[in-house]
BAROBA-9912 format. One line per 3 residues: number of its first residue (from 0); for each residue x, y, z of C-alpha. Coordinates in nm, 2 decimals. Each point is the difference from the previous one (the first is absolute). Layout:
N
NUM> X Y Z  ...
***
This chain:
738
0> 0.00 0.01 -0.01  0.12 0.33 -0.09  0.10 0.24 0.27
3> -0.12 0.31 -0.17  -0.38 0.04 0.07  -0.03 -0.25 0.32
6> -0.27 0.05 0.27  0.10 -0.22 0.28  -0.29 0.07 0.19
9> -0.17 -0.17 -0.26  0.14 -0.32 0.07  -0.11 -0.05 0.37
12> -0.24 -0.19 0.12  -0.35 0.16 0.06  0.03 -0.08 0.37
15> 0.32 0.27 0.03  -0.20 0.28 -0.26  -0.32 0.00 0.22
18> 0.23 0.03 0.35  0.16 0.28 -0.21  -0.31 0.16 -0.08
21> -0.15 -0.03 0.40  0.30 0.17 0.12  0.02 0.25 -0.23
24> -0.41 0.08 0.07  0.13 0.00 0.41  0.27 0.23 -0.02
27> -0.16 0.22 -0.24  0.17 0.18 -0.32  0.41 -0.05 -0.06
30> -0.02 0.36 -0.10  0.21 0.31 0.13  -0.21 0.33 0.15
33> 0.13 0.17 -0.34  -0.15 -0.29 -0.18  -0.29 -0.01 0.17
36> -0.11 0.33 -0.08  0.10 0.01 -0.34  -0.24 -0.31 -0.04
39> -0.29 0.18 0.17  0.08 0.28 -0.22  -0.01 -0.23 -0.33
42> -0.31 -0.14 0.13  -0.23 0.27 0.03  0.09 0.18 -0.34
45> -0.28 -0.03 -0.22  0.05 -0.24 -0.29  0.12 0.01 -0.28
48> 0.37 0.04 0.12  0.30 0.02 -0.17  0.27 -0.24 -0.15
51> 0.21 0.07 0.28  -0.25 0.02 0.28  -0.15 -0.32 -0.11
54> 0.31 -0.20 0.02  0.09 0.19 0.36  -0.33 -0.10 0.14
57> -0.01 -0.41 -0.16  0.41 0.04 0.18  -0.12 0.12 0.34
60> -0.37 -0.22 0.00  0.25 -0.35 -0.05  0.25 0.12 0.23
63> -0.28 0.06 0.27  -0.13 -0.34 -0.03  0.36 -0.23 0.00
66> 0.07 -0.18 0.29  0.35 -0.02 0.13  0.08 -0.35 -0.13
69> -0.08 0.17 -0.35  0.18 0.31 0.03  0.31 -0.23 0.10
72> 0.01 -0.23 -0.30  -0.09 0.32 -0.22  0.36 0.11 0.10
75> 0.19 -0.35 -0.02  -0.18 0.05 -0.38  0.15 0.37 -0.04
78> 0.37 -0.21 0.09  -0.08 -0.29 -0.25  -0.10 0.24 -0.29
81> 0.34 0.18 0.04  0.18 -0.33 -0.02  -0.17 -0.12 -0.30
84> 0.04 0.32 -0.17  0.38 -0.05 0.12  0.03 -0.32 -0.17
87> -0.19 0.07 -0.33  0.25 0.29 -0.01  0.31 -0.19 0.03
90> -0.17 -0.19 -0.27  0.03 0.26 -0.23  0.32 0.15 0.08
93> 0.14 -0.28 -0.14  -0.10 0.16 -0.39  0.10 0.29 -0.12
96> -0.35 0.11 -0.14  -0.15 -0.03 0.33  0.27 0.07 0.24
99> -0.02 0.34 0.27  0.22 0.27 -0.10  0.27 -0.05 0.25
102> 0.08 -0.43 -0.10  0.07 0.17 -0.35  0.39 0.04 0.05
105> 0.03 -0.33 0.15  -0.16 -0.19 -0.27  0.26 0.23 -0.25
108> 0.28 -0.12 0.25  -0.09 -0.36 -0.04  0.02 0.00 -0.39
111> 0.28 0.22 0.00  -0.18 0.34 -0.15  0.20 0.31 0.02
114> -0.16 0.32 0.09  0.02 0.27 -0.24  -0.10 0.37 0.03
117> -0.37 -0.05 -0.16  0.02 0.32 -0.23  -0.18 -0.13 -0.32
120> -0.39 -0.06 0.06  0.04 -0.37 -0.14  0.24 -0.06 0.33
123> -0.13 0.23 0.24  -0.18 -0.32 0.19  0.21 -0.18 0.18
126> -0.28 -0.27 0.01  0.03 -0.01 -0.34  0.36 0.04 -0.05
129> 0.03 -0.35 0.21  -0.30 -0.17 -0.19  0.17 0.10 -0.31
132> 0.29 -0.12 0.09  -0.10 -0.37 0.08  -0.16 0.01 -0.37
135> 0.30 0.10 -0.18  0.23 -0.24 0.17  -0.21 -0.26 -0.26
138> 0.17 0.24 -0.27  0.34 0.04 0.17  0.31 0.08 -0.22
141> -0.26 0.07 -0.30  0.05 0.31 -0.25  -0.33 0.08 0.07
144> -0.02 0.02 0.37  0.26 0.24 -0.01  -0.16 0.23 -0.28
147> -0.32 -0.05 0.21  0.20 0.10 0.36  0.16 0.28 -0.18
150> -0.34 0.15 -0.11  -0.16 -0.07 0.37  0.25 0.14 0.19
153> 0.11 0.29 -0.21  -0.37 0.10 -0.08  0.20 0.04 -0.39
156> -0.01 -0.13 -0.34  0.23 -0.28 0.04  0.16 -0.25 -0.23
159> 0.27 -0.30 0.09  0.24 -0.07 -0.26  0.22 -0.34 0.02
162> 0.32 0.10 -0.18  0.13 -0.31 -0.09  -0.25 -0.06 -0.28
165> 0.10 0.31 -0.20  0.39 -0.15 0.03  0.12 -0.07 -0.38
168> 0.14 -0.34 0.07  -0.01 -0.36 -0.11  -0.32 -0.08 0.06
171> -0.05 -0.36 0.24  -0.24 -0.20 -0.27  -0.24 -0.10 0.23
174> -0.08 0.34 0.08  0.01 0.20 -0.31  -0.09 0.34 -0.02
177> -0.13 0.08 -0.35  -0.01 0.35 0.04  0.30 0.06 0.15
180> 0.25 0.09 -0.34  0.35 0.09 0.04  -0.02 0.24 -0.26
183> -0.29 0.18 0.03  -0.32 0.03 -0.29  0.05 0.34 -0.14
186> -0.36 0.03 -0.15  -0.14 -0.06 0.31  -0.06 0.39 0.16
189> -0.09 -0.08 0.29  0.29 -0.20 0.16  0.20 0.29 -0.09
192> -0.26 0.25 0.12  0.05 -0.18 0.37  0.34 -0.06 0.00
195> 0.16 0.04 0.31  -0.34 0.04 0.20  -0.18 -0.27 0.19
198> -0.16 -0.16 -0.29  0.28 -0.06 -0.22  0.03 -0.30 -0.16
201> 0.31 0.01 -0.17  0.31 -0.20 0.08  0.34 0.13 0.20
204> 0.29 -0.05 0.04  0.10 -0.14 0.42  0.04 0.31 0.23
207> 0.24 -0.09 0.27  -0.11 0.24 0.24  -0.19 -0.05 0.31
210> -0.37 0.14 -0.07  -0.03 0.11 0.39  0.29 0.23 -0.05
213> -0.11 0.36 0.09  0.29 0.16 -0.21  -0.03 -0.19 -0.35
216> -0.24 -0.27 0.03  0.02 -0.23 -0.28  -0.28 -0.23 -0.17
219> 0.01 -0.25 -0.19  0.15 -0.32 0.15  -0.13 -0.36 0.07
222> -0.07 0.09 0.42  -0.18 0.34 -0.04  -0.33 0.07 0.04
225> -0.10 0.35 -0.12  -0.34 0.19 0.19  -0.07 0.31 -0.25
228> -0.23 0.25 0.20  -0.19 0.27 -0.12  -0.04 0.25 0.27
231> -0.19 0.26 -0.16  -0.37 -0.01 -0.05  -0.23 0.06 -0.28
234> -0.23 0.25 0.05  -0.33 0.08 -0.16  -0.18 0.28 -0.17
237> -0.32 -0.02 -0.18  -0.12 0.18 -0.27  0.21 0.30 0.05
240> 0.02 0.27 -0.26  0.36 0.00 -0.21  0.13 0.36 -0.06
243> 0.08 0.13 -0.27  0.34 0.12 -0.10  0.00 0.37 -0.13
246> 0.12 0.07 -0.38  -0.14 -0.36 -0.10  -0.35 -0.09 -0.01
249> 0.07 -0.35 -0.05  0.23 -0.08 0.31  -0.15 -0.07 0.34
252> 0.17 -0.13 0.28  -0.14 -0.25 0.26  0.14 0.25 0.35
255> -0.28 0.23 0.12  0.32 0.23 0.03  0.15 -0.01 -0.31
258> 0.30 -0.23 0.05  0.17 -0.31 -0.16  -0.09 -0.31 0.26
261> -0.01 -0.36 -0.10  -0.25 -0.22 0.06  -0.01 -0.30 0.14
264> -0.21 -0.35 0.04  -0.30 -0.07 0.18  0.12 -0.34 0.18
267> -0.19 -0.29 -0.05  -0.06 -0.21 0.32  0.14 -0.35 -0.01
270> -0.27 -0.06 0.29  0.11 -0.14 0.32  0.20 -0.27 -0.06
273> 0.22 0.00 -0.26  -0.03 -0.24 -0.23  0.24 0.11 -0.28
276> 0.27 0.24 -0.03  -0.06 0.37 -0.06  0.03 0.14 -0.32
279> 0.01 0.36 -0.13  -0.37 0.07 0.05  0.02 -0.12 0.37
282> 0.22 0.26 0.12  -0.02 0.44 0.00  0.26 0.05 -0.29
285> 0.04 0.23 -0.25  -0.19 -0.04 -0.33  0.22 -0.05 -0.31
288> -0.09 0.13 -0.30  0.09 -0.35 -0.20  -0.21 -0.18 0.29
291> -0.28 0.24 -0.03  -0.01 -0.01 -0.37  0.02 -0.39 -0.04
294> -0.33 0.00 0.26  -0.20 0.24 -0.19  -0.03 -0.24 -0.30
297> -0.17 -0.25 0.17  -0.32 0.21 0.03  -0.25 -0.06 0.25
300> 0.27 -0.23 0.16  0.25 0.25 0.14  0.16 -0.04 0.30
303> 0.10 0.35 0.02  -0.23 0.22 -0.22  -0.38 0.02 0.14
306> -0.23 0.11 0.29  0.09 -0.13 0.30  0.34 -0.06 -0.16
309> 0.34 0.18 0.01  -0.10 0.26 -0.24  -0.30 0.13 -0.22
312> -0.04 0.31 -0.21  -0.34 0.19 -0.05  -0.07 0.31 -0.25
315> -0.28 0.20 0.03  -0.15 -0.22 0.25  0.05 -0.36 -0.27
318> 0.21 -0.24 0.16  0.24 -0.11 -0.27  0.03 -0.38 -0.07
321> 0.41 -0.15 -0.03  -0.03 0.00 -0.41  -0.06 0.38 0.04
324> 0.31 0.08 0.18  0.40 0.00 -0.12  0.28 -0.03 0.23
327> 0.30 0.22 -0.12  0.32 0.17 0.11  -0.12 0.40 0.06
330> 0.29 0.11 0.11  0.15 0.38 -0.10  -0.05 0.34 0.14
333> -0.39 0.11 0.05  -0.12 0.09 -0.33  0.23 -0.24 -0.23
336> -0.09 -0.32 0.14  0.12 -0.28 -0.20  -0.26 -0.27 -0.19
339> -0.31 0.24 0.03  -0.30 -0.15 -0.18  -0.09 0.13 -0.30
342> -0.36 0.15 -0.11  -0.05 -0.33 -0.19  0.10 -0.22 0.32
345> -0.21 -0.34 0.04  0.08 0.04 0.36  -0.20 0.27 0.21
348> 0.29 0.07 0.25  0.38 -0.11 0.05  0.10 -0.09 0.34
351> 0.42 -0.01 0.14  -0.04 -0.18 0.31  0.32 0.04 0.10
354> -0.05 0.42 -0.02  -0.35 0.03 0.07  -0.05 0.14 -0.32
357> -0.35 0.03 -0.20  0.00 0.10 -0.39  -0.31 0.02 -0.20
360> -0.03 0.13 -0.36  -0.03 0.37 -0.06  -0.34 0.07 0.12
363> -0.28 0.18 -0.21  0.10 0.41 0.00  -0.18 0.14 0.29
366> -0.05 -0.34 0.22  0.17 -0.10 0.31  -0.03 -0.39 0.05
369> -0.08 -0.07 0.37  0.22 -0.33 0.08  -0.01 -0.18 0.34
372> 0.19 -0.30 0.09  -0.01 -0.23 0.31  0.35 -0.13 0.02
375> 0.26 -0.09 0.28  0.32 0.16 0.11  0.28 -0.07 0.29
378> 0.07 0.13 0.32  0.16 -0.12 0.28  -0.28 0.07 0.28
381> -0.38 0.11 0.09  0.15 0.40 0.04  -0.10 0.28 -0.22
384> -0.39 -0.07 -0.10  -0.12 -0.27 -0.22  -0.27 -0.29 -0.03
387> 0.10 -0.19 0.29  -0.19 -0.01 0.29  0.01 0.28 0.21
390> -0.39 0.02 0.17  0.12 -0.14 0.31  0.14 0.39 0.06
393> -0.28 0.22 -0.12  -0.08 0.24 0.30  -0.40 0.02 -0.07
396> -0.17 -0.35 -0.08  -0.37 0.12 -0.01  -0.10 -0.04 -0.33
399> -0.24 0.31 0.10  0.26 0.20 0.04  0.24 -0.05 -0.35
402> -0.10 0.22 -0.29  0.13 -0.18 -0.28  0.19 0.23 -0.35
405> -0.15 0.00 -0.24  -0.34 0.03 0.19  -0.27 -0.28 -0.05
408> -0.30 0.21 0.16  -0.28 0.15 -0.21  -0.01 0.30 -0.04
411> 0.42 0.00 -0.04  0.11 0.22 0.33  0.35 0.04 -0.10
414> 0.16 0.04 -0.35  0.38 0.04 0.07  0.27 -0.14 0.26
417> -0.05 0.37 0.15  -0.36 0.04 0.01  0.02 -0.36 0.14
420> 0.24 0.11 0.30  -0.23 0.33 0.07  -0.33 -0.22 0.03
423> 0.19 -0.26 0.24  0.13 0.32 0.21  -0.39 0.08 0.00
426> -0.10 -0.34 0.13  0.21 0.05 0.28  -0.26 0.13 0.20
429> -0.17 -0.27 0.01  0.26 -0.25 0.09  0.36 0.09 0.13
432> 0.16 -0.25 -0.26  -0.07 -0.05 -0.34  0.15 -0.15 -0.29
435> 0.07 0.07 -0.37  0.06 -0.31 -0.22  0.12 0.03 -0.32
438> -0.15 -0.35 -0.15  0.27 -0.04 -0.35  0.35 -0.07 -0.09
441> -0.06 0.34 -0.19  0.23 0.32 -0.08  -0.14 0.32 0.15
444> 0.14 0.31 -0.15  -0.06 0.32 0.25  0.14 0.36 0.03
447> 0.02 -0.02 0.36  -0.19 -0.14 0.32  -0.10 0.17 0.31
450> -0.15 -0.17 0.31  -0.10 0.21 0.28  -0.12 -0.22 0.34
453> -0.21 0.13 0.27  0.09 -0.03 0.35  -0.01 -0.39 0.14
456> -0.07 -0.13 -0.34  0.19 -0.23 -0.21  0.01 -0.11 -0.39
459> 0.15 -0.28 -0.16  0.06 0.07 -0.31  0.06 -0.38 -0.16
462> -0.02 -0.25 -0.29  -0.21 -0.30 0.01  0.10 -0.36 0.07
465> 0.15 -0.09 -0.33  0.03 0.31 -0.17  0.34 0.23 -0.07
468> -0.11 0.33 -0.13  0.31 0.26 -0.11  -0.10 0.38 0.10
471> 0.20 0.24 -0.24  0.06 0.36 0.16  0.04 0.30 -0.17
474> 0.05 0.15 0.33  -0.02 -0.15 0.36  -0.26 -0.18 0.24
477> 0.00 0.24 0.26  -0.14 -0.11 0.35  -0.13 0.21 0.22
480> -0.22 0.01 0.35  -0.11 0.08 0.34  0.17 -0.13 0.35
483> -0.01 -0.39 -0.04  -0.11 -0.04 -0.30  0.15 -0.32 -0.21
486> 0.09 -0.02 -0.39  0.05 -0.36 -0.10  0.11 -0.13 -0.32
489> 0.02 -0.36 -0.08  0.07 -0.20 -0.34  0.06 0.30 -0.21
492> 0.28 0.15 -0.28  0.05 0.33 0.01  0.20 0.14 -0.34
495> 0.06 0.27 -0.16  0.08 0.03 -0.40  0.22 0.36 0.08
498> 0.37 -0.08 0.01  0.14 0.00 0.38  0.10 0.37 0.09
501> 0.35 0.07 0.14  0.15 0.02 0.25  -0.27 -0.08 0.19
504> -0.29 -0.21 -0.12  -0.35 0.11 -0.09  -0.24 -0.10 0.26
507> -0.25 -0.30 -0.09  -0.17 0.00 0.35  -0.02 0.32 0.21
510> -0.09 0.09 0.37  0.04 0.35 -0.01  0.03 0.29 0.31
513> -0.36 0.13 -0.09  -0.33 -0.12 -0.08  -0.22 0.19 -0.31
516> -0.16 0.25 0.27  0.31 0.08 0.12  0.00 -0.18 0.36
519> 0.30 -0.20 0.09  -0.03 -0.33 -0.13  -0.02 -0.24 0.29
522> -0.01 -0.32 -0.16  0.10 -0.26 0.25  0.09 -0.33 -0.20
525> 0.11 -0.07 -0.37  -0.03 -0.36 -0.08  0.14 -0.19 -0.32
528> -0.01 -0.39 0.00  0.07 -0.16 -0.33  0.06 0.28 -0.16
531> 0.23 0.16 -0.26  0.08 0.35 -0.08  0.26 -0.03 -0.29
534> 0.37 0.08 0.08  0.11 0.32 -0.12  -0.28 0.17 0.13
537> -0.06 0.08 0.36  -0.23 -0.05 0.30  0.03 0.35 0.24
540> -0.17 -0.03 0.33  0.00 0.39 0.18  -0.26 0.01 0.31
543> 0.17 -0.02 0.30  -0.12 -0.31 0.22  -0.10 -0.18 -0.32
546> 0.08 -0.39 0.01  0.09 -0.15 -0.33  0.02 -0.34 -0.04
549> 0.06 -0.22 -0.28  -0.05 -0.40 -0.02  0.11 -0.24 -0.32
552> 0.06 0.32 -0.20  0.24 0.17 -0.27  0.07 0.36 0.06
555> 0.16 0.30 -0.16  0.20 0.21 0.17  -0.15 0.08 0.38
558> 0.01 0.37 0.13  -0.17 0.06 0.29  -0.02 0.26 0.29
561> 0.22 0.04 0.31  -0.27 -0.12 0.22  -0.14 -0.24 -0.22
564> 0.04 -0.35 0.10  0.08 -0.29 -0.28  -0.03 -0.37 0.06
567> 0.05 -0.24 -0.30  -0.04 -0.37 -0.03  0.07 -0.30 -0.30
570> 0.06 0.32 -0.23  0.28 0.16 -0.23  0.06 0.39 -0.02
573> 0.15 0.05 -0.32  0.17 0.32 -0.05  0.12 -0.17 -0.36
576> 0.38 0.07 0.13  0.25 -0.07 0.24  0.05 0.37 0.03
579> -0.33 0.11 -0.02  -0.21 0.15 0.31  -0.20 -0.30 0.12
582> -0.16 0.14 0.31  0.07 0.36 0.15  -0.20 0.35 0.08
585> -0.18 0.18 -0.28  0.33 0.17 -0.09  0.16 -0.33 -0.11
588> 0.26 0.07 0.22  -0.10 0.07 0.37  -0.09 -0.26 0.24
591> -0.32 -0.16 -0.08  -0.28 -0.16 0.30  0.09 -0.30 0.21
594> 0.03 -0.29 -0.19  -0.07 -0.38 0.06  0.08 -0.28 -0.24
597> -0.07 -0.39 0.01  0.08 -0.21 -0.29  0.10 0.29 -0.24
600> 0.18 0.07 -0.27  0.14 0.42 -0.05  0.18 0.08 -0.28
603> 0.11 0.32 0.02  0.15 0.23 0.25  -0.21 0.08 0.34
606> 0.01 0.29 0.22  -0.22 -0.02 0.34  -0.05 0.10 0.32
609> -0.01 -0.34 0.17  0.04 -0.32 -0.09  -0.24 -0.17 0.26
612> 0.03 -0.34 -0.10  0.15 -0.14 -0.33  0.01 -0.38 -0.05
615> 0.06 -0.29 -0.24  0.04 0.31 -0.30  0.22 0.07 -0.22
618> 0.16 0.37 -0.06  0.15 0.02 -0.39  0.14 0.34 -0.03
621> 0.28 0.20 -0.06  0.13 0.38 0.01  0.05 0.22 -0.35
624> 0.31 0.21 -0.06  -0.07 0.30 0.23  -0.28 -0.15 0.17
627> -0.14 0.21 0.30  -0.11 -0.31 0.18  0.36 -0.11 0.28
630> -0.13 -0.33 -0.08  -0.25 -0.21 -0.24  -0.18 -0.12 0.32
633> -0.06 0.30 0.25  -0.20 0.01 0.35  0.02 0.31 0.18
636> -0.06 -0.17 0.36  0.24 -0.30 0.08  -0.09 -0.01 0.34
639> -0.34 -0.14 -0.08  -0.13 -0.27 -0.24  0.14 -0.34 -0.12
642> 0.15 -0.07 -0.34  0.00 -0.46 0.05  0.07 -0.28 -0.28
645> 0.01 0.28 -0.29  0.24 0.04 -0.28  0.15 0.37 0.05
648> 0.22 0.21 -0.22  0.34 0.14 0.07  0.04 0.20 0.28
651> -0.35 0.02 0.09  -0.14 0.25 0.26  -0.24 -0.21 0.22
654> -0.10 -0.07 0.38  0.14 -0.30 0.14  0.04 -0.33 -0.25
657> -0.04 -0.34 0.07  0.14 -0.27 -0.26  -0.03 0.20 -0.25
660> 0.23 -0.01 -0.36  0.18 0.33 -0.08  0.10 0.00 -0.38
663> 0.37 0.00 -0.06  0.24 -0.12 -0.27  0.05 -0.35 0.00
666> -0.30 -0.04 0.22  -0.34 -0.17 -0.05  -0.23 0.23 -0.18
669> -0.36 -0.12 -0.12  -0.02 -0.07 -0.37  -0.32 0.07 -0.17
672> -0.15 -0.13 -0.33  -0.12 0.32 -0.09  -0.06 0.39 0.14
675> -0.22 0.08 -0.29  -0.38 0.06 0.08  -0.21 -0.28 -0.26
678> 0.25 -0.26 0.00  -0.07 -0.33 0.13  0.30 0.00 0.23
681> -0.06 0.37 0.13  0.18 -0.01 0.35  0.05 -0.35 0.04
684> 0.30 -0.14 0.14  0.21 -0.27 -0.18  0.05 -0.33 0.11
687> 0.34 0.09 0.00  0.00 0.26 0.23  0.23 -0.07 0.31
690> -0.15 -0.18 0.27  0.09 0.32 0.24  -0.31 0.23 -0.20
693> -0.16 -0.27 -0.11  -0.06 -0.21 0.31  0.09 0.30 0.26
696> -0.39 0.08 0.10  -0.06 -0.13 0.34  -0.18 -0.29 -0.10
699> 0.25 -0.11 -0.23  -0.17 0.11 -0.32  0.11 0.31 -0.22
702> 0.01 0.32 0.10  -0.18 0.24 -0.26  -0.35 0.09 -0.12
705> -0.11 -0.37 -0.06  0.12 -0.16 0.33  -0.34 -0.10 0.03
708> 0.05 -0.24 -0.24  0.22 -0.21 0.17  0.20 -0.13 -0.31
711> 0.32 -0.07 0.18  -0.24 -0.22 0.26  -0.20 -0.14 -0.31
714> 0.36 -0.11 -0.10  0.09 -0.11 0.31  -0.31 -0.24 0.07
717> 0.06 -0.18 -0.33  0.37 -0.10 0.03  -0.14 -0.16 0.39
720> -0.30 -0.19 -0.18  0.24 -0.10 -0.32  0.23 -0.14 0.23
723> -0.21 -0.30 0.07  -0.14 -0.10 -0.35  0.31 0.05 -0.19
726> 0.17 -0.35 -0.13  0.29 -0.13 0.13  0.33 0.16 -0.15
729> -0.20 0.28 -0.16  0.05 0.37 0.01  -0.25 0.26 -0.03
732> 0.02 0.36 -0.09  -0.23 0.31 0.03  0.00 0.20 -0.36
735> -0.22 0.29 -0.02  -0.17 0.08 -0.33  -0.10 0.34 0.06
***
């Protein structure tokens, strides 16, 4: 008989039950004075009783009718139930699926599981990781399990290659590799295109260097296994308007800012369990001209082109089919691109995926074709705005107080962005927090924008979930307000068609000293989240007491008043050159307000009154000839504040330092893929960056804006997990493909 639900009193002979009932009647109810009072109160209530009152009445009535023997046996039953629960739990604790949380490390220790940091979502659960380890043991030593571990542990695209299969040697007759020719087939253009990449299929001579060597790793040897990783992510833009090139009506660019940018492949999932090795379609790699050209010939069976795939084009609202798109090399200066389609071209558009350019046949005179594209671009992390998820960070969650732009009401309440902001300010009288939400990935051109908030109110100016709008301003977005007012911007890209000014850049976002009526601007908070203020332009904050914050954003020069407090996290502040001013006062030379940085990369010189707290950051700065700055990083106050686990320029004037790396000749310094905004590897550290910087943060991760990505920790997790599943006598090396 199970111990659960056991009623000992029911097993007694009837004689004992009757005797116990008689004792209960003679002694009276076994209730405390408080319980008796509560029972009388419940009995006096008029029916019907609430569910809680009815339950209490039943419990007190049953207790009043019980005798001492039944009460004693109920206490014994409780202890037996605890014992039964413990026995059942002991059985459940033998299995990873049902065990208690504290048992997981013990089961992992029994099977020899090595714990990891768990950065990637697939390995964030220790229970799942131990369970997967048990499952992977059945496939131990296979290249597919190593590929799956690389994908799951890092969260990046991955492909594992056994290099002995690519050696140009005499083959064993029982294991002939028919496609491994010592002399490559020169007519096979794909083999040449993928040479020396993860998908290389040509034969190579032996390379005797160790694949695990940090300095000069080898590849092609019998014992070597290469783990290729794609650490950049492909980000989508849906129905984004193409930008026309001035001077030639045939030419367009995918970038909303009119920049050249390579297109990326939207990786096709291999499923939860990898059964076949990854191919070029399964990783977020750059789209190549010849690959896309070959794919378009498949028509409706195209892998890269089409709705929901890596690329699709619409002209005047009509989706082009694959046979209407031609792939060309459209290189050349603006106005003189090569291979422009003639007027009698059978194609509706020509595309260059490596430059991010579009060309169409000459349009009829006086017409402007509307071209929209859905495509993917490459970047390192969720920063600066995009169609990635941001909804959890929205301040206004109640849809009743969210105003969409364009307006969906009838009649229309506002038609321009400035009118929408004015209407939102008017609605603040009904609710102190209003959100104005742009619901399209569009380009909005405005001369300037102005918002003036009443005291104690908040406007959240944001892009809707899944959208990345671009605001092209001729002037600036000006934010003012009364005391304790807040202006929040989320998911927007602020840019300008004008050339950056010199020596100080023009402001794209400006909080001036006074409001439109001439009274002091007392705006309390200006917050940017997942925003971009185009590098080459400035963010200017003047009012005393203003709190300026930025998270996961890309900013140009930041100029602040002396009594403005600025705090940035997981962001880039880019003055476009190490010798330009990144952070300072309004004149670009005096000390700006107090500054706090957490996981940031600052490109340019900094002069501040106080470095309140700086951690896990990189200052990439230098002095120009006859510079007025005594040092590239200059804090007026050195007795307050702290700088920790950060990379500093030479001769930095800072408060106390802890575990910092200062730039000097022949010393460790960051090595960037690119410092040009718009490049896929913008501000990303090369994997060859010395560990003093790449693993110099407080948690062992990299310094700089992408500290939160934890790339070195993902790599360390991968090395730990691969060691167990590596075949005997083999070695592996990690090779980054982007």
